[in-house]
C-alpha positions as CSV (number, residue, x, y, z in Angstrom):
1,M,41.9,98.7,161.9
2,N,42.3,101.0,158.6
3,A,41.2,104.1,158.5
4,P,38.6,104.9,155.9
5,P,39.8,106.3,152.6
6,S,38.3,109.9,153.0
7,S,40.5,110.1,156.0
8,Q,43.7,108.8,154.5
9,F,43.4,111.2,151.1
10,A,41.7,114.2,153.0
11,E,42.4,117.8,151.9
12,P,44.7,119.8,153.9
13,R,43.1,122.4,155.9
14,I,43.7,126.1,155.0
15,D,43.8,128.7,157.5
16,V,40.5,131.3,156.4
17,Q,42.0,134.7,157.8
18,A,45.4,133.6,156.3
19,L,44.0,133.1,153.3
20,L,42.2,136.2,153.2
21,G,45.3,138.0,154.2
22,L,44.2,139.3,157.5
23,Q,46.3,137.3,159.8
24,D,49.6,135.0,160.2
25,P,48.4,131.4,161.0
26,A,49.0,129.6,164.0
27,D,51.1,126.8,162.6
28,A,54.7,126.9,161.2
29,T,53.3,126.9,157.4
30,D,55.6,129.7,155.6
31,W,52.8,131.9,154.0
32,G,55.6,134.1,152.5
33,P,55.9,132.0,149.4
34,I,52.1,131.4,149.0
35,R,51.6,135.3,149.3
36,A,53.6,135.9,146.6
37,A,51.9,133.6,144.3
38,Q,48.5,135.2,144.9
39,L,50.0,138.3,144.1
40,H,51.7,137.0,140.8
41,A,48.5,135.5,140.0
42,G,46.7,138.7,140.4
43,S,49.5,140.6,138.2
44,K,49.1,138.4,135.3
45,L,45.2,139.3,134.9
46,A,45.9,143.1,135.6
47,S,45.5,144.3,131.8
48,F,42.4,141.7,131.6
49,L,41.2,143.6,134.6
50,V,41.5,146.9,133.0
51,I,39.8,145.9,129.7
52,A,36.8,144.4,131.3
53,N,36.3,147.3,133.3
54,G,36.8,149.3,130.2
55,I,33.8,147.5,128.0
56,G,31.8,147.5,131.5
57,A,32.3,151.2,131.5
58,V,31.0,151.5,127.7
59,L,28.0,149.4,128.1
60,V,26.7,151.8,130.9
61,V,27.4,154.6,129.4
62,A,25.4,153.5,126.6
63,I,22.5,152.2,128.8
64,L,22.4,155.4,130.6
65,S,23.1,157.7,127.9
66,H,19.2,158.0,127.0
67,T,18.5,159.4,130.5
68,V,21.5,160.9,131.9
69,P,23.6,163.7,130.5
70,L,26.7,163.0,128.7
71,W,29.0,165.1,131.0
72,P,28.3,163.3,134.1
73,L,28.6,159.7,132.1
74,A,32.1,161.0,131.1
75,I,33.2,162.0,134.6
76,W,32.4,158.6,135.7
77,G,33.7,156.7,132.9
78,A,37.0,158.6,133.4
79,V,37.1,157.7,137.4
80,T,36.5,154.2,136.6
81,T,38.8,153.7,133.8
82,L,41.4,155.5,136.1
83,A,40.6,153.5,139.4
84,S,41.0,150.2,136.9
85,V,44.5,151.1,135.8
86,V,45.6,152.1,139.3
87,V,44.8,148.7,140.4
88,A,46.3,147.1,137.6
89,V,49.7,149.3,138.1
90,R,49.5,148.1,141.9
91,R,49.4,144.7,140.6
92,H,52.1,145.0,137.8
93,A,54.5,146.3,140.6
94,S,57.9,144.8,140.4
95,R,58.0,143.7,144.1
96,H,54.9,141.5,143.1
97,R,55.9,139.8,140.2
98,S,59.5,138.9,141.2
99,A,59.1,138.4,144.9
100,Y,59.7,135.1,146.0
101,S,57.9,136.2,149.3
102,A,55.6,138.6,150.1
103,R,54.4,140.0,153.4
104,L,50.8,139.9,155.2
105,N,50.2,143.9,154.6
106,D,50.9,143.1,150.9
107,V,48.1,140.9,150.6
108,R,46.0,143.1,153.2
109,Q,46.2,146.3,151.0
110,T,44.6,144.7,148.5
111,L,41.4,145.4,150.2
112,L,41.8,148.9,149.2
113,D,41.7,148.1,145.4
114,G,38.6,145.8,145.8
115,I,36.7,148.8,147.9
116,L,37.9,151.2,145.6
117,L,36.8,149.3,142.4
118,G,33.3,148.5,144.3
119,V,32.7,151.9,145.4
120,V,33.4,153.3,141.7
121,W,30.9,150.9,139.9
122,S,28.0,151.3,142.6
123,I,27.3,154.8,141.7
124,P,25.3,154.0,138.5
125,P,23.0,151.2,140.2
126,I,22.4,153.5,143.0
127,F,21.7,156.5,140.8
128,T,19.7,154.4,138.5
129,G,17.8,153.1,141.9
130,L,17.0,156.8,142.9
131,R,15.3,158.0,139.8
132,G,13.1,154.5,139.6
133,D,13.8,153.9,136.4
134,T,12.6,150.3,136.3
135,A,13.6,149.2,132.1
136,T,16.9,151.1,132.2
137,A,17.4,149.0,136.0
138,L,16.9,146.0,134.2
139,Y,19.3,146.5,131.4
140,L,22.0,148.0,134.1
141,C,21.7,144.9,136.1
142,V,22.7,142.5,133.3
143,A,25.6,144.8,132.6
144,L,27.0,144.5,136.2
145,S,26.5,141.1,136.4
146,L,28.6,140.5,133.5
147,L,31.1,143.1,135.3
148,M,30.7,141.1,138.4
149,T,31.7,137.9,136.6
150,T,35.0,139.1,134.6
151,S,36.1,141.0,137.5
152,A,35.9,138.0,140.3
153,I,37.6,135.9,137.3
154,A,40.4,138.9,137.2
155,I,41.1,139.1,140.7
156,A,40.1,135.9,142.1
157,A,43.5,135.1,143.3
158,L,43.1,138.0,145.6
159,P,40.5,137.1,148.0
160,L,40.2,139.8,149.9
161,A,40.1,142.3,147.2
162,T,37.3,140.2,145.2
163,L,34.9,139.7,148.2
164,S,34.7,143.1,148.8
165,F,34.4,144.3,145.3
166,L,31.5,141.7,144.5
167,A,29.9,142.5,148.0
168,I,29.9,146.5,147.7
169,L,28.6,145.9,144.0
170,G,26.1,143.2,144.7
171,G,24.7,145.2,147.6
172,A,24.4,148.0,145.4
173,T,22.7,146.2,142.6
174,A,20.3,144.5,144.9
175,A,19.2,148.0,146.4
176,M,18.9,149.1,142.7
177,M,16.2,146.7,142.0
178,L,14.5,147.2,145.2
179,L,14.4,150.7,144.7
180,T,12.6,150.5,141.0
181,E,9.7,148.3,142.5
182,S,11.5,145.0,141.4
183,P,11.7,143.2,144.8
184,L,11.3,139.5,143.4
185,L,14.8,140.3,141.6
186,V,16.6,141.2,145.0
187,P,16.9,137.5,146.3
188,A,18.4,136.6,142.7
189,V,20.9,139.6,142.5
190,L,22.0,138.4,146.5
191,A,22.2,135.0,145.3
192,F,24.0,135.3,142.3
193,T,26.5,137.7,144.2
194,V,26.9,134.8,147.0
195,V,27.6,132.3,144.3
196,L,30.3,134.7,142.9
197,M,31.9,134.8,146.3
198,V,31.9,131.2,147.0
199,T,33.3,130.8,143.6
200,C,35.8,133.3,144.2
201,F,36.9,132.0,147.4
202,T,37.2,128.3,146.1
203,R,39.4,129.3,143.5
204,A,41.5,131.3,145.9
205,K,41.8,128.3,147.9
206,A,43.1,125.6,145.2
207,L,45.3,128.3,143.9
208,V,47.0,128.5,147.7
209,L,46.7,124.6,147.6
210,L,48.6,124.5,144.3
211,R,51.0,126.8,145.3
212,A,51.7,125.0,148.7
213,S,51.9,122.0,146.9
214,E,54.6,123.5,144.1
215,I,56.6,124.6,147.1
216,A,56.6,121.2,148.7
217,I,57.4,119.6,145.5
218,A,60.6,122.2,144.9
219,E,61.7,121.8,148.5
220,R,61.8,118.0,148.2
221,D,63.6,118.5,144.7
222,E,66.1,121.0,146.6
223,T,66.3,118.2,149.3
224,V,67.0,115.4,146.9
225,S,69.3,117.6,144.9
226,L,71.5,118.2,147.6
227,L,71.6,115.0,149.3
228,L,72.7,113.5,145.8
229,R,75.4,116.6,145.4
230,E,76.5,115.3,149.0
231,A,76.3,111.8,148.0
232,E,78.2,112.4,145.0
233,E,80.9,114.4,147.0
234,H,81.4,112.3,149.6
235,S,80.9,108.4,148.1
236,S,82.1,106.5,145.0
237,D,78.8,106.8,143.3
238,W,78.4,109.0,140.2
239,L,75.7,110.2,138.1
240,W,75.1,109.4,134.3
241,E,72.8,110.7,131.5
242,T,72.5,110.1,128.2
243,D,70.3,111.7,125.2
244,A,68.2,109.7,123.2
245,Y,71.5,109.1,120.9
246,R,73.6,107.3,123.8
247,R,76.0,110.0,124.3
248,V,77.0,111.3,127.3
249,V,75.5,114.8,128.4
250,R,75.9,116.9,131.9
251,A,78.7,114.2,132.8
252,S,79.5,114.4,136.5
253,P,83.2,115.1,137.6
254,R,83.3,112.3,139.6
255,F,82.0,110.0,136.7
256,A,84.5,111.8,134.3
257,A,87.3,111.1,137.1
258,S,86.3,107.3,137.3
259,V,86.8,106.8,133.7
260,G,90.2,108.5,133.2
261,L,89.0,111.5,131.2
262,D,87.5,115.3,131.9
263,V,84.4,116.2,131.7
264,E,84.8,118.3,128.3
265,T,85.9,115.1,126.7
266,V,83.3,112.7,128.0
267,N,80.2,114.9,127.3
268,G,79.2,114.3,123.8
269,K,80.7,111.0,123.6
270,S,78.9,107.4,123.0
271,L,78.7,105.8,126.5
272,L,79.6,102.7,125.2
273,E,82.8,104.1,124.0
274,V,83.7,106.1,127.3
275,L,83.3,102.6,129.3
276,A,85.0,100.8,126.4
277,G,88.1,102.6,126.4
278,P,91.0,101.5,124.2
279,A,89.0,98.1,123.4
280,W,86.3,100.5,121.5
281,K,88.6,100.7,118.3
282,A,89.5,96.8,118.2
283,S,85.8,96.2,118.9
284,A,87.0,93.6,121.3
285,F,84.3,94.4,123.8
286,P,83.2,92.3,126.9
287,P,80.1,90.3,126.9
288,E,79.0,92.7,129.7
289,L,79.4,95.5,127.6
290,R,77.5,94.0,125.0
291,Q,74.8,93.5,127.4
292,L,74.4,96.9,128.1
293,A,74.3,97.8,124.5
294,E,71.3,95.7,124.3
295,F,69.7,97.5,127.1
296,L,70.1,100.9,125.7
297,K,69.0,99.8,122.4
298,G,65.6,98.2,123.3
299,R,65.7,101.1,125.9
300,D,65.1,98.9,128.7
301,A,65.6,99.5,132.7
302,F,68.3,98.0,134.2
303,R,70.0,97.4,137.8
304,G,72.9,96.3,139.5
305,L,75.0,95.5,135.8
306,V,78.3,95.2,136.5
307,L,80.9,95.4,133.5
308,P,84.8,95.8,133.5
309,V,86.6,98.8,132.4
310,K,90.0,99.4,131.2
311,V,91.1,102.7,132.9
312,G,94.8,103.5,132.0
313,S,96.5,100.3,132.7
314,S,94.5,98.8,135.3
315,E,91.2,97.2,135.0
316,R,88.3,98.2,137.0
317,W,84.8,97.2,138.0
318,F,81.6,99.4,137.5
319,E,78.3,98.7,138.8
320,I,75.5,100.9,137.1
321,T,72.1,101.2,137.2
322,A,69.7,103.1,135.0
323,N,66.3,103.8,133.6
324,P,64.8,105.2,130.3
325,R,63.8,108.9,130.3
326,Y,60.3,110.1,128.4
327,D,59.3,114.0,128.1
328,E,55.6,115.1,128.8
329,R,54.8,113.8,125.1
330,A,56.1,110.5,125.8
331,V,58.9,110.6,123.7
332,F,62.2,109.1,124.8
333,I,64.9,111.1,125.4
334,G,67.7,109.1,126.9
335,F,69.0,107.5,130.1
336,R,69.7,108.8,133.6
337,G,71.2,106.5,135.9
338,V,73.9,106.0,138.6
339,G,77.1,104.2,138.9
340,S,79.8,103.1,141.6
341,D,83.2,101.8,141.5
342,V,83.0,98.3,142.9
343,T,86.7,96.8,142.0
344,E,87.4,96.4,145.7
345,Q,84.1,94.9,146.6
346,R,84.5,92.8,143.7
347,A,88.3,91.7,144.7
348,S,86.5,90.7,148.0
349,A,83.8,88.7,146.8
350,D,86.2,86.5,144.7
351,E,88.7,86.2,147.9
352,I,85.7,85.1,149.6
353,N,84.4,82.9,146.7
354,R,88.1,81.5,146.5
355,M,87.9,80.7,150.0
356,A,84.7,79.2,149.7
357,R,85.9,76.6,147.1
358,F,89.6,75.9,147.8
359,D,91.3,74.2,150.3
360,T,93.4,76.1,152.9
361,L,95.7,73.8,154.0
362,T,96.6,72.5,150.4
363,D,95.4,75.2,148.5
364,L,93.9,72.5,146.2
365,P,89.6,72.8,145.5
366,N,87.7,71.9,148.3
367,R,84.7,69.7,148.1
368,L,82.4,72.2,147.0
369,L,84.5,73.4,144.1
370,I,85.0,69.5,143.2
371,N,81.3,68.8,143.1
372,E,80.6,71.7,140.8
373,T,83.4,70.6,138.6
374,L,82.1,67.1,139.0
375,A,78.2,68.3,137.6
376,D,79.7,70.0,135.2
377,A,81.6,67.6,133.2
378,M,78.6,65.0,133.7
379,A,76.6,67.8,131.8
380,D,79.0,68.0,129.0
381,A,79.3,64.1,128.8
382,A,75.5,64.3,128.3
383,K,75.3,66.9,125.9
384,W,78.0,65.4,123.8
385,G,77.5,61.8,124.3
386,S,81.2,61.3,125.6
387,R,82.4,59.9,129.1
388,C,83.7,61.5,132.6
389,A,85.5,60.1,135.7
390,F,86.0,60.3,139.0
391,M,88.8,59.5,141.5
392,M,88.1,58.9,145.3
393,I,91.9,58.6,147.0
394,D,92.2,57.7,150.8
395,L,95.7,57.7,152.4
396,D,96.8,54.4,153.5
397,R,98.2,54.8,157.4
398,F,97.8,58.4,157.3
399,K,95.9,58.2,160.6
400,A,99.2,56.3,162.1
401,V,101.0,59.5,161.4
402,N,98.7,61.7,162.7
403,D,98.4,60.0,165.8
404,T,102.4,59.0,166.6
405,L,104.0,62.4,165.3
406,G,101.0,64.8,165.9
407,H,98.9,66.9,163.8
408,P,101.4,69.4,162.6
409,V,103.3,66.9,160.9
410,G,100.3,65.3,159.4
411,D,99.1,68.8,157.9
412,R,102.6,69.3,156.3
413,L,102.3,65.5,155.1
414,L,99.0,66.4,153.3
415,G,100.5,69.6,151.7
416,R,103.6,67.5,150.1
417,V,100.8,64.9,148.9
418,A,99.0,67.5,147.5
419,E,101.9,68.7,145.7
420,R,102.6,65.4,144.3
421,L,99.2,64.9,142.9
422,A,99.2,68.3,141.2
423,L,102.2,67.5,139.4
424,L,100.2,64.6,137.6
425,M,97.5,66.5,136.5
426,T,96.9,67.8,132.9
427,D,94.3,70.4,131.9
428,N,92.1,67.7,131.3
429,E,91.9,66.7,135.0
430,I,91.5,68.7,138.4
431,I,92.6,67.7,141.6
432,G,90.9,68.4,145.0
433,R,90.9,67.8,148.8
434,L,87.5,66.4,150.0
435,G,88.6,66.5,153.5
436,G,91.0,65.1,156.2
437,D,93.3,62.4,154.0
438,E,90.4,62.2,151.4
439,F,91.5,63.7,147.9
440,A,89.6,63.7,144.7
441,V,90.1,63.7,140.6
442,V,88.0,64.6,138.1
443,V,88.7,63.5,134.8
444,R,86.6,65.7,131.9
445,D,87.2,63.4,129.3
446,A,87.3,59.4,129.9
447,G,86.8,58.3,126.4
448,D,90.2,56.8,126.9
449,S,89.3,53.9,129.8
450,A,93.0,53.1,129.8
451,R,94.3,56.2,130.4
452,V,92.4,56.6,133.1
453,E,93.3,53.7,135.2
454,R,97.1,54.2,133.9
455,L,96.6,57.7,135.8
456,A,95.3,55.8,139.0
457,Q,98.2,53.4,139.2
458,T,100.4,56.5,138.6
459,I,99.0,58.2,141.4
460,V,99.1,54.8,143.8
461,D,102.8,54.7,142.7
462,A,103.2,58.0,143.4
463,L,102.0,58.6,147.1
464,G,103.7,54.9,147.8
465,Q,106.9,57.0,147.5
466,P,108.4,57.9,151.1
467,Y,108.3,61.1,152.5
468,D,110.9,62.8,154.3
469,L,109.6,65.1,156.8
470,D,111.2,66.7,160.1
471,Q,113.9,64.1,160.4
472,H,111.1,61.5,159.6
473,T,111.0,58.9,156.7
474,L,107.1,58.3,156.2
475,Y,105.6,55.7,154.0
476,T,101.4,56.0,153.6
477,G,100.4,54.9,150.4
478,A,97.4,55.5,148.4
479,S,94.1,53.6,147.7
480,V,91.8,54.8,145.0
481,G,88.6,54.4,143.5
482,V,87.6,55.0,140.0
483,A,84.2,55.4,138.4
484,I,83.4,56.1,135.0
485,G,80.1,58.4,134.3
486,P,77.6,58.2,132.9
487,R,78.2,54.5,133.1
488,D,78.4,54.3,137.0
489,G,76.3,57.0,137.7
490,R,74.0,59.4,135.7
491,T,74.5,62.2,138.4
492,A,77.2,63.6,140.6
493,E,76.0,62.2,143.6
494,M,75.8,58.7,141.9
495,L,79.1,58.7,140.4
496,I,80.5,59.8,143.7
497,R,79.2,57.1,145.7
498,S,80.3,54.6,143.1
499,A,84.0,56.0,143.1
500,D,83.3,55.6,147.2
501,L,82.3,51.8,146.6
502,A,85.1,51.0,144.5
503,L,87.3,52.9,147.3
504,Y,86.2,50.8,150.0
505,R,87.3,47.4,147.6
506,S,90.3,49.0,147.4
507,K,90.6,49.6,150.9
508,D,89.6,45.7,152.0
509,A,92.1,44.8,149.4
510,G,95.1,45.9,151.5
511,G,95.3,49.2,150.1
512,G,98.1,50.3,148.0
513,T,95.9,49.8,144.9
514,Y,93.0,51.1,142.9
515,H,89.9,49.6,141.7
516,R,87.1,50.2,139.3
517,Y,83.5,50.2,140.0
518,E,81.4,47.3,139.4
519,P,77.7,46.7,140.1
520,Q,78.3,43.9,142.6
521,L,79.6,46.7,144.9
522,H,76.5,48.0,145.0
523,V,75.3,44.6,146.2
524,V,77.7,44.5,148.4
525,A,77.0,47.9,150.0
526,E,73.8,47.1,150.7
527,E,74.3,43.9,152.2
528,R,76.3,45.8,154.7
529,R,73.8,48.2,155.1
530,I,71.2,45.6,155.9
531,L,73.7,43.9,158.2
532,E,74.7,47.3,159.9
533,Q,70.8,47.5,160.4
534,A,70.5,44.1,162.2
535,L,73.3,44.0,164.0
536,R,72.2,47.5,165.6
537,H,69.5,45.2,167.4
538,A,71.4,41.7,168.2
539,L,72.3,42.5,171.7
540,S,68.7,43.7,172.2
541,N,67.2,40.6,170.3
542,D,69.8,38.2,171.8
543,E,71.2,36.9,168.8
544,L,74.7,37.0,170.0
545,H,76.2,34.2,171.8
546,I,79.7,32.9,172.8
547,C,81.7,29.7,171.8
548,Y,84.7,29.0,173.9
549,Q,87.7,27.6,172.2
550,P,90.4,25.6,174.1
551,V,93.8,26.5,175.0
552,V,96.2,23.6,175.9
553,N,99.6,23.4,177.4
554,S,102.3,22.3,174.2
555,M,103.9,19.9,176.3
556,T,101.3,17.9,177.9
557,G,98.3,18.8,176.0
558,R,96.3,19.7,179.3
559,L,93.5,22.7,179.4
560,I,95.1,25.9,180.4
561,G,92.2,27.9,179.7
562,F,89.5,29.2,176.5
563,E,89.2,31.8,174.1
564,A,85.7,33.7,174.2
565,L,84.7,33.9,170.7
566,V,81.2,35.8,170.0
567,R,79.3,34.4,167.3
568,W,75.7,36.1,165.6
569,T,72.7,34.0,164.4
570,H,70.3,36.0,162.9
571,P,66.6,34.8,162.2
572,E,66.6,35.7,158.6
573,L,70.5,35.6,157.7
574,G,71.5,32.9,159.7
575,V,74.9,32.3,160.9
576,V,77.0,35.8,160.1
577,S,80.7,35.1,159.7
578,P,82.6,37.1,162.6
579,D,84.9,38.3,159.5
580,K,81.8,40.1,158.6
581,F,80.1,41.3,161.6
582,I,83.3,42.2,163.6
583,P,84.7,44.8,161.0
584,L,81.0,46.1,160.8
585,A,81.2,46.6,164.3
586,E,84.2,48.6,164.5
587,D,83.1,51.0,161.7
588,A,79.6,51.4,163.2
589,R,81.1,51.9,166.7
590,L,78.7,49.0,168.2
591,I,82.0,47.3,169.1
592,A,82.0,48.7,172.6
593,P,78.7,47.4,173.9
594,I,79.1,44.3,172.0
595,G,82.7,44.1,173.9
596,E,81.2,44.6,176.8
597,W,78.4,42.2,176.9
598,V,81.2,39.4,175.6
599,L,83.3,40.4,178.7
600,R,80.4,40.1,181.3
601,A,79.2,37.0,179.9
602,A,82.8,35.3,179.7
603,C,83.4,36.4,183.2
604,N,80.1,34.8,184.5
605,E,80.4,31.8,182.3
606,A,84.5,31.1,183.5
607,A,83.2,31.7,187.2
608,R,81.4,28.7,186.9
609,W,84.1,26.3,185.7
610,P,85.7,24.5,188.7
611,G,89.6,24.6,188.7
612,T,91.7,27.2,187.7
613,A,91.1,27.5,183.8
614,R,91.3,30.9,182.4
615,I,89.1,32.8,180.5
616,A,91.0,35.2,177.4
617,V,88.6,37.8,175.6
618,N,89.6,39.9,172.8
619,V,89.3,44.0,173.5
620,S,89.5,46.4,170.6
621,A,91.3,49.5,170.2
622,E,87.8,51.3,170.7
623,Q,87.0,49.6,173.9
624,L,90.5,50.3,175.0
625,H,90.2,53.8,174.5
626,H,86.8,54.3,176.0
627,P,87.5,56.5,179.6
628,G,85.3,53.7,181.6
629,F,86.7,50.7,180.4
630,V,88.8,49.6,183.4
631,A,85.7,50.4,185.7
632,I,84.0,47.7,183.3
633,V,86.5,45.1,183.6
634,A,86.3,45.8,187.6
635,S,82.8,45.4,187.4
636,A,82.7,42.5,185.3
637,L,85.3,40.8,188.0
638,S,83.4,42.1,191.0
639,T,79.9,41.1,189.7
640,S,80.9,37.5,188.7
641,G,83.3,36.6,191.3
642,L,85.8,35.6,188.9
643,P,89.4,36.0,190.1
644,A,91.4,38.5,188.4
645,R,94.2,36.2,187.5
646,R,92.0,33.9,185.4
647,L,91.0,36.4,182.9
648,E,93.4,37.6,180.2
649,L,92.8,40.5,177.6
650,E,94.1,39.9,174.3
651,V,94.8,43.4,172.5
652,T,96.2,43.7,169.2
653,E,99.1,46.3,168.2
654,S,97.0,48.6,166.5
655,V,95.7,50.0,170.0
656,F,99.2,51.7,170.6
657,M,98.6,53.6,166.9
658,R,96.1,56.3,168.0
659,D,97.9,57.2,171.3
660,D,100.7,54.9,172.8
661,T,100.6,56.9,176.1
662,T,96.8,56.6,176.6
663,A,97.0,53.3,176.0
664,V,100.1,52.0,178.0
665,K,98.1,53.9,181.1
666,V,95.1,52.1,180.5
667,L,96.7,48.6,180.3
668,D,99.0,49.5,183.2
669,R,95.6,49.9,185.6
670,I,94.3,46.8,184.4
671,L,97.5,44.9,185.0
672,A,96.9,46.4,188.8
673,L,93.5,44.9,189.0
674,G,95.4,41.2,188.6
675,V,94.4,40.6,185.2
676,R,96.8,39.3,182.7
677,L,97.4,40.5,179.1
678,S,98.1,38.9,175.7
679,L,99.7,40.7,172.7
680,D,97.6,39.2,169.7
681,D,98.7,38.7,166.2
682,F,102.4,40.2,167.0
683,G,104.3,40.6,163.8
684,T,101.1,41.2,161.3
685,G,101.0,45.0,161.9
686,Y,103.1,47.8,163.2
687,S,105.6,46.0,165.4
688,S,107.2,47.7,167.9
689,L,109.6,46.0,170.5
690,G,108.7,49.2,172.6
691,Y,104.9,47.7,173.3
692,L,106.9,45.0,174.8
693,S,109.3,46.8,177.0
694,R,106.6,49.6,178.4
695,T,103.7,47.0,179.0
696,R,103.7,43.7,180.8
697,F,102.5,41.1,178.5
698,S,102.0,37.7,180.1
699,T,101.5,36.1,176.6
700,I,102.5,36.6,173.2
701,K,100.2,34.9,170.1
702,I,101.6,33.7,167.0
703,D,99.3,34.4,164.1
704,R,98.3,31.3,162.2
705,S,99.6,32.8,158.9
706,F,103.3,32.3,160.3
707,V,102.1,29.0,161.7
708,T,100.7,27.8,158.4
709,D,103.8,28.9,156.5
710,A,106.2,27.3,158.9
711,S,104.6,24.1,158.8
712,K,105.0,24.3,154.9
713,G,109.0,24.7,155.6
714,V,108.7,28.4,154.5
715,R,112.4,29.7,155.7
716,E,111.1,33.1,156.7
717,A,108.0,32.1,158.3
718,I,110.0,29.3,160.8
719,A,112.7,32.4,161.4
720,I,109.8,34.5,162.5
721,V,108.5,31.8,164.6
722,R,111.7,31.2,166.3
723,A,112.6,34.7,166.9
724,V,109.3,35.2,168.8
725,I,109.5,32.4,171.0
726,A,113.1,33.4,171.8
727,L,112.1,37.2,172.3
728,A,109.3,35.9,174.7
729,Q,111.4,33.6,176.6
730,S,114.1,36.4,177.0
731,L,111.2,38.8,178.2
732,G,109.7,36.0,180.7
733,M,106.6,35.3,178.6
734,T,104.9,32.5,177.4
735,T,103.4,32.1,173.6
736,T,100.6,30.8,172.2
737,A,100.3,29.3,168.4
738,E,97.2,30.3,167.0
739,G,95.3,27.8,163.8
740,V,97.0,24.6,164.7
741,E,94.9,22.3,162.7
742,T,97.3,19.1,162.2
743,E,99.4,17.0,163.9
744,E,102.3,18.1,162.1
745,E,102.0,21.9,162.9
746,Y,101.3,20.6,166.6
747,R,104.7,19.0,166.8
748,M,106.6,21.9,164.8
749,V,105.5,24.4,167.5
750,R,106.2,22.3,170.3
751,D,109.2,21.7,169.1
752,L,110.4,25.0,168.3
753,G,109.4,26.1,172.1
754,C,105.9,27.5,171.9
755,T,104.2,27.2,175.2
756,K,100.9,27.0,174.2
757,V,98.8,25.9,171.5
758,Q,95.3,26.7,170.2
759,G,93.3,25.4,167.3
760,Y,91.0,22.9,165.7
761,Y,93.5,20.1,166.3
762,F,92.5,20.5,169.9
763,G,89.2,21.7,169.5
764,R,86.7,23.9,168.0
765,P,85.0,26.7,169.5
766,L,82.3,24.9,171.6
767,L,79.1,25.8,173.1
768,V,79.1,27.1,176.7
769,E,77.7,23.3,177.9
770,D,80.2,21.6,175.7
771,A,83.0,24.0,177.3
772,R,81.6,23.5,180.8
773,D,82.1,19.6,180.2
774,V,85.5,20.2,178.9
775,A,86.7,22.3,181.9
776,L,85.0,19.9,184.3
777,R,87.1,17.0,183.0
778,A,90.2,18.6,182.8
779,A,89.5,19.4,186.4
780,Q,89.1,16.0,187.5
781,D,92.1,14.7,185.5
782,L,94.3,17.4,187.2
783,A,92.9,16.3,190.6
784,I,93.2,12.6,189.9
785,A,97.2,13.5,188.3
């Protein structure tokens, strides 16, 4: 709860005895300067005291001259004048006028002054009262009242003297009225005396309070001055001041040293000239100095203005703050402020800013600076009605380099890529690294679309050249997406999105090329988004099912097994092609749960088939690198009761590209369960005979593209098929030809020595019931044979 206002602004408490000079206060207040102020104030009115006493004496003599002989009046007048002069001389004493501090006894002795004057002035009223002259007493009462008032004013700063004088003279005047049989005036005289005494005490108290405040302010100012001097001597800050004409006055040594001049040279010079340095004569002022000139011209306060200053051969940065100054008549008299050299701080800030906007690995602009540059280019394009462009670059096959040769080699490769890209840039473009193996180019002026496309193709060609790193020759290549603004996006975010969609198009095309954004890409992206959302609920909504494609012996045509192929039928989207949702599942990290469901469902179904028909299940790289995948396979076999020899897992060469050691270990554990392995799509990816030597595959599958080309008489395809079959035979493996659709293709692969075939020629993927019938008939035929 807040205190009331009266308590917040209460008047400081003054010790009455200390004010009167009777004793020192009990608190820690230093009364020495206050007493000196009391004595000094009394000395300033000492002459007025003598004049007042002289005039009063003349009035009293004039009043009493008709009833009193002149010689006693003359004696009294001389004594009165002498007493007032003595008191005035005591007040004018040099030790009281100039001393900063006075003793308690100095104030206490003023009591004698008050008593002396009071006794001298009490003689006329006592004498008049004893004579009983009422008329004279009334005149004398008026004169003494005037004297008491003027004397109270003259020596009010010294309350002990004033109160004693008023008490003695007021009492004498009251006694005079009582003796002259005017009792009704006695209370009036006494009341008048009390009022004067209270007024005198109040004035004395006000003087003490004022002096105490002045002392406190002076002490505070002295403390501030000491702190400022201390700060100026031990810090980089300095004080500066100008007159009304913007000329430096009272320049501090540190300020002069900061600008490389001496104090005498700086004083009297224009502040702008001092800060401009050599640029003053050439009138080549930086914008910050012009801004300072505007502040000075407008007499406006300013804070934290940072400006460059040439000191010798080096450039420094000063931060200055100032306020205009006005005198007591509100006349502008200049500026006063503080400044500091912030060169080091600015250098640190610049370095931090650079670190925040540049990639530490490649020293190229990072995503933040690229986004800022693109936003500026978009703003300029909108302002001038021109165009800008944005390119997104993604390295092809970089992940394989990173995973097989390690991150240090990958980092050095990124550095080499950055060097090549930087060489292709002109003043119209800026290249940056967004992160990972992604780079971006901002083309400020893209009015020539053909030139933008030529640059994109040049980037593809340059990054497609081999790199020699650590005795390795590396081939990566690049895919580029190009978007033109504002046509392909009216904001930086929209343009980046459009370039990203164009990049996806290049990646989908196999990489090593560029594509410009097309509106249709947004439709494709939206379709992909909708498809992904639906795929996330496909398992829980029971929308997936498995079809089984027969695999037969190429010589006898008898059934050997089936390959499990997952299919998706959405209630609204209808049948979704595996070519669409399988890559989408891999990108969205949904392939692991879908793959596990396919494995368990296929094992459960195969366990119901009679005979020894095998089931082949495709396994993705993500599944194979899952830490619990071997346990999932073992669980599927155990739960279904399917013998391990009847399960065959198909993997592609891509599973080895992330970390071949891990892949080999996992496959070895699967082989230990008794499960067979087949290498799918051999020859279409990163073929390596090392995989075949380190892993005991049972089957190598020949991709449909080779089968089709070989059936058409393409010599290279025939040679590849022959080589794969010969390699498999030498390693004790079987071969499976995929996509056999005609009798001609069947005869060709059979004649070349392929062990097994699958394709539409022998049967399309079958629903589960049809697959059971085929398996049953095959078992019956085998039993009859």
